N, C-alpha and C positions, 0 to 999 in steps of 0.2 A: 531620473530613476524609474525604470520600467516596473510595471506591476508584477508582483511575485505570484507564482502558482498557488502558494499557500493562502494568499489573500483571496484569490478567486475561489478556491475550494471552500473557504470559510463563508464567503458571500453566498455561494450557491447553496450551502447547507442551511444558512439562515433563511434562504428563500425557498426552501424545499416544499413548503406548503403551497407555493404558487404552481399552477399547472404549467408544465412544459417550459420551465425556466432553463436557460443555457447561456454559455458564454463562448465566444469565438475569438481566438487570438488574432491580433492584427498589429504587426510591426512592434512587438514587445508590449503592447497594451491589449485591451479586450473590449469587444462590443457585447453588451448584454441583451439577450432576447427573451421575450415571453410569447410562447406559442408561435415562434418563428418571426415575430415582429421586433425589430430593434427598438429598444426603449431607452437605451443610455450607453454610456462608455464608463469603463473603469480605467483611469489613468493615474499613474503615480500612487496606487493603492487607495484612490478616492473614487466614489461613485458619483457620476454626473448623469442625472436623468434628463431626458429631453423636456424642455419647459412646456408645461400645460397649466392653464388656470385652475382646473380642478385639483391637481396635485399640489399646487402652490397654496391653495386655500386650506388643504388638509394639514399642512405643516405649521406648527405654532411659531416657529422662528425660521422661516425659509431663508436659505443662503443661496447665493449665486456664485458661479465660477466658470472659468473657461477650461475645458479639458486639455487643450493644447493652444499654443500661440495663434492668434487670429481667429479662433473659433467663436461662434456665438455663445452668449451666456447660457449655461445650463443650470438646473437645480442641483446644488451640491449637497450630497449626503456624506459627511465625513465618516470615517471608519468607527469613530466612537459612538455613532448613532445606529450602528448595525446590530447592537445587542437586542433591541426591541423587535423581535421577529414579526409580531403582528403589524406594527407600524410600517416596517420595511416592506412587507408584502402588500400592505394596503397602498403604499405610495407607488410601487412598481405596477400593481394591477390597475390603479387609477390612471397612471400614465399610459399604459397600453390601451385602456378603453377610450381615453380621450383622443389618442392618436388614430385609433380605428374610426371613431366618429368623425374626426376632422377629414380623414382621407375619403370616407364615404360622401361627405357633403361637398368636397371640392373636386371629385373625380370627373364629373362632366366638364367643369371649367378647365381642369388640367389637360384633358384630352383635346379640348379646342385650342388651348395655348400651344400644346405641343404640335398640333397640326399646323398652326400658323407660323411657327419658327422652323419647321423642317426645311433644310436646305434643298435646293434643286439637285437632282441626281446627275446633272451634267455640268461641265465647266472645268476650269482649272483651279488648282489649289489657291492661287492668288486671288480668286474671287471670294474666298471665305474670310471672315474676320478672325483676328487673333494670330494668324499664321504669317509670320515675317519671313524674310528671305532665308534665314538660318533654318527655321523649322521646315519650310518648303524643301530645302536642299536635303535635309535628313530624310524626309518622307520619300523624296524622289530616289535617293540612294537605296532606300529600303524597299523600292518597288511599288510604293503608293504614289501614283503619278497624276491622279485626277479626283474630282469630287465623287464620282461614282464608286471608285475603289475604296475611298475613305468611308463613304457612307455604308458600303457593304460590310466593311470590317468592323466599324464602330471605334470609338475612341480608345478603349482598352486594348483591343487586339492590334490596332494600328500602332499604338505606343510600344507594345510588346514586339511587333515586327521591326521597329526601329532599334529596339534594344538588342534583339537577336542579331542584328546586322553589325553589332559591335560599335555603334555610334554613341557618343557621350550625351545622351538625352537625360535631362532631369525631369522631376515630376511636373515642372512648369509646362513641359510639352503635353503631358496628359491633360492638364487643366486647359491648355490652348485648344487641343483637339476636341474636347467635349464642348467648349464654348463655340468652336467653329461649326459643330454639328447642331447646336441648340440656339445659336445666335445670342449667346451670353458673353459678357466680358470674362476673360479668364480669371480675373481677380474675384468675381462673384462666384464662379465655379469653385475656386479654391476655398472660399468661405462657406458656401452653402452645400456643396456636394462632395466635399473632400472625403468624408467617411465612406459613403456609398461607393465612390470610385476606387478607394483603396481596398475595400472589401472585394469588389469585382476584380481588381488587379490581382489580389492574393489568390482568389479562387482560380483565375486563369493560369497563374503561375503554378499552382498545385496540379492543375490538369496537365500542364506541360510536363511537369515532373513525372506524373504517372504515365503519360504517353511515352516519354523517354525511357523510363524503366521497363515498360512493357516491350518496347522495341529491342532493348538489350537482351531481354530474357528470351525473346523469340527469334 
């Protein structure tokens, strides 16, 4: 059961005291943002905050739950706990603050890690992990024929290029492409980076729609 618009409207109203709170629709569910930072998901009319020790410590009876099958446990805030505006805002703000601090402390290490796993810009698709013969064939048919082209496009645009070619690509190809470019197993990509990739995919599809509409009007 997808989250209803009425649920999102109520949640945003309850969080109106928080600065720059917003929600973005994503395949029937929603991502919750505070000052532009994603702090959680709203799935099946339930709020799932990204797990952080400070927010966990604030809750008298913290609950855990997975927003979708295969997701990491999040801090579950059932709808019947949304009536307390102050507590709700405090949990969301604390989550955002903790995520900001964690990002700041790990940024140098993350940059080093990203540099170490960046694939070389030359070579064939067969040189990359995660890409089997079927995936390679779809990429070749869509005009993505080597590592340099895939690297230039990035995982989301390469996936969209395959879809635009009319090929039957599932989201598993998106996970595989991201893993090929970051040297991660596709299963780990699906678990750890699913939300960010789906949001990037939706943004790219929206941009495609705007471009198509503009070309038709002109």
